[in-house]
C-alpha positions in Angstrom: 97.4 50.5 -159.5 101.0 51.2 -160.4 103.1 48.1 -160.1 106.6 49.3 -159.3 109.8 47.2 -159.4 112.2 48.2 -156.6 115.7 48.7 -158.1 114.2 46.7 -161.0 113.5 43.3 -159.5 116.0 42.9 -156.7 114.6 39.6 -155.6 115.1 38.1 -159.1 118.4 39.7 -160.2 120.7 42.1 -158.3 119.1 45.4 -158.1 120.1 48.6 -159.9 121.4 46.7 -162.8 120.2 46.4 -166.4 119.6 42.7 -165.8 117.3 43.6 -162.9 115.5 46.2 -165.0 114.8 43.6 -167.7 113.6 41.0 -165.1 111.2 43.6 -163.7 109.8 44.2 -167.2 109.3 40.5 -167.8 107.4 40.3 -164.5 105.0 42.9 -165.8 105.8 46.1 -163.9 104.4 49.5 -164.9 107.3 51.4 -163.4 111.0 50.6 -162.7 112.4 52.5 -159.7 116.2 52.8 -159.3 118.6 54.7 -157.1 120.6 57.7 -158.3 123.7 58.4 -156.3 126.4 61.1 -156.5 129.9 59.5 -156.4 131.9 59.5 -153.2 134.6 61.5 -154.9 132.3 64.5 -154.9 133.0 64.7 -151.2 136.7 63.9 -151.1 137.5 67.4 -149.8 135.9 66.4 -146.5 132.5 67.9 -147.1 129.8 66.1 -145.2 127.5 64.4 -147.7 124.7 64.5 -145.2 124.8 68.3 -145.5 125.0 68.4 -149.3 123.1 71.3 -150.8 120.8 71.1 -153.8 121.8 72.7 -157.0 124.8 72.7 -159.4 128.0 71.1 -158.0 131.4 70.3 -159.2 131.3 66.9 -160.9 134.3 64.7 -160.0 132.9 61.5 -161.7 129.6 60.4 -163.3 126.5 60.0 -161.3 125.9 56.2 -160.8 123.0 53.8 -160.2 123.5 52.5 -156.7 121.8 52.6 -153.3 124.9 53.8 -151.5 128.7 53.9 -151.8 129.2 50.5 -150.3 127.0 48.9 -152.9 128.8 50.9 -155.6 132.1 49.5 -154.5 130.9 45.9 -154.6 130.2 46.1 -158.3 130.6 48.3 -161.3 127.3 50.2 -161.3 126.0 51.7 -164.5 126.2 55.4 -164.8 123.0 57.5 -165.0 123.6 58.0 -168.7 124.1 54.3 -169.3 120.9 53.5 -167.5 118.8 56.1 -169.3 120.2 55.0 -172.6 119.0 51.5 -171.9 115.4 52.9 -171.4 115.6 54.4 -174.9 116.1 50.9 -176.5 114.0 47.7 -176.6 112.8 46.1 -174.5 112.9 48.9 -171.9 111.7 51.7 -174.3 108.1 51.8 -173.1 108.2 51.3 -169.4 107.9 54.2 -166.9 110.9 55.0 -164.7 111.4 56.5 -161.3 114.7 58.0 -160.2 115.2 57.8 -156.5 117.7 60.6 -155.7 119.8 59.8 -152.7 122.0 62.9 -152.1 121.1 66.5 -153.0 123.1 68.3 -155.7 123.7 68.0 -159.5 120.0 68.1 -160.2 120.7 70.2 -163.2 122.7 67.3 -164.7 120.0 64.8 -163.9 117.3 66.9 -165.5 119.4 67.5 -168.6 120.1 63.8 -168.9 116.4 63.0 -168.8 115.4 65.9 -171.2 118.2 65.2 -173.8 116.9 61.7 -174.2 113.3 62.6 -174.6 112.3 60.8 -171.4 110.4 63.5 -169.6 107.0 62.0 -170.2 108.1 58.6 -169.0 110.1 59.8 -165.9 109.2 60.3 -162.3 111.6 61.3 -159.5 111.3 60.6 -155.8 113.4 61.4 -152.7 113.4 62.5 -149.1 115.3 65.7 -149.6 112.9 68.7 -149.9 115.5 71.1 -151.3 116.3 68.6 -154.1 112.6 68.2 -154.9 112.2 72.0 -155.2 115.3 72.3 -157.3 114.0 69.7 -159.8 110.7 71.6 -160.1 112.5 74.9 -160.8 114.7 73.3 -163.4 111.9 71.4 -165.2 108.3 72.1 -164.1 107.1 69.3 -166.4 109.0 66.6 -164.5 106.8 64.5 -162.3 108.1 64.5 -158.7 107.4 62.5 -155.6 108.1 63.0 -151.9 109.4 60.0 -150.0 108.5 59.6 -146.3 109.9 59.2 -143.7 113.3 60.7 -144.1 115.5 57.7 -143.2 118.8 56.2 -144.5 117.9 52.6 -143.7 114.9 50.4 -142.8 114.6 51.2 -139.1 111.7 48.7 -138.8 114.2 45.8 -138.8 116.0 46.9 -135.6 115.3 44.3 -132.9 116.9 46.2 -130.1 114.9 49.3 -130.5 111.7 47.7 -131.7 109.4 49.0 -128.9 110.6 52.6 -129.5 110.2 52.1 -133.2 106.6 50.9 -132.9 105.8 53.8 -130.7 107.4 56.2 -133.1 105.6 54.7 -136.0 102.2 55.1 -134.3 102.9 58.8 -133.6 104.1 59.3 -137.2 101.0 57.7 -138.6 98.8 60.1 -136.7 100.8 63.1 -138.0 101.3 62.2 -141.6 97.9 63.0 -143.0 98.1 66.6 -141.8 101.7 66.9 -142.9 100.9 65.8 -146.4 97.8 68.0 -146.6 99.9 71.0 -145.5 103.3 70.6 -147.2 102.8 68.5 -150.3 100.8 71.0 -152.4 103.4 73.7 -151.8 106.1 71.3 -153.1 104.3 70.7 -156.3 104.7 66.9 -156.1 102.4 64.4 -157.7 103.0 61.4 -155.4 103.8 60.5 -151.9 106.1 57.5 -151.5 105.4 56.1 -148.1 106.9 53.2 -146.1 104.1 50.6 -146.2 104.1 50.3 -142.4 103.0 53.9 -142.2 100.2 53.7 -144.7 96.7 54.3 -143.4 93.2 55.1 -144.9 93.5 58.6 -143.5 96.8 59.2 -145.3 95.4 57.8 -148.5 92.4 60.2 -148.2 94.7 63.1 -147.5 96.8 62.3 -150.5 93.8 61.9 -152.7 92.2 65.1 -151.5 95.4 66.9 -152.5 95.3 65.3 -155.9 98.3 63.0 -155.2 99.0 59.3 -155.7 100.0 57.2 -152.7 102.8 54.7 -153.5 103.8 52.3 -150.8 107.4 50.8 -150.5 108.9 48.2 -150.2 106.4 45.3 -150.0 107.4 41.7 -150.6 104.3 40.0 -149.1 101.2 39.3 -151.2 98.8 39.6 -148.2 100.2 43.0 -147.2 99.9 44.1 -150.9 96.2 43.2 -150.8 95.7 45.2 -147.5 97.3 48.3 -149.1 95.1 48.1 -152.2 92.0 48.0 -149.9 93.1 51.0 -147.9 93.6 53.1 -151.0 97.2 52.8 -152.3 97.6 53.9 -155.9 100.9 52.0 -156.3 103.1 49.4 -154.6 106.8 49.1 -154.9 108.3 45.5 -154.5 111.6 43.7 -154.8 109.6 40.8 -156.2 107.2 42.0 -158.9 106.1 38.5 -159.6 103.8 38.9 -156.5 101.7 41.4 -158.4 100.1 38.5 -160.4 98.4 37.4 -157.1 96.4 40.6 -156.7 
């Protein structure tokens, strides 16, 4: 089972930082996942970032490692280049990495940054945006890609006001996901499905495995839930606190 550190080890050190990446490695992860974000200045002309298209785009500033622009403003996030450089040097030079792309566009730069550092064999990508997943595959067929489901911008399960509607929606989505994965994932050419752990089921695991895909569950910070996911067939678990993996 792949032990994946979310943003590094966000429960130990602030996520999406080199310190958090090192903390995750010390906790024994196999993969360090971190967020890849186009800068807000790319959309200063009034373009809606939610409608950003995949493919080459004018670069106004470096791509950064941050979950969103608010997080980027609260600190000085490393650039994509700085983060990848760190994974070329000890102690991070052997761990696998996953780049979680947040906004479509500039995939060509991302692929070149990975390729130029000789990191293709150690790198996976993930994301919710299908056009971006396709663009990455066209640019570099050797790059391991994952499809993140569902397509949300925040953890909707924490909403107290809409909890009944959320639970009903999750039940309906659980029922649809196995067929969706069986039908759509092979055509995308992905190697993994990254699923919110609340939507993981044995049927989904079976559908993923029948399609030759890994099922990786995010973001799990409870040891008992981790054990449940292992039993139902998860191939990987992503956690803010990778110290919990020692309890499995």
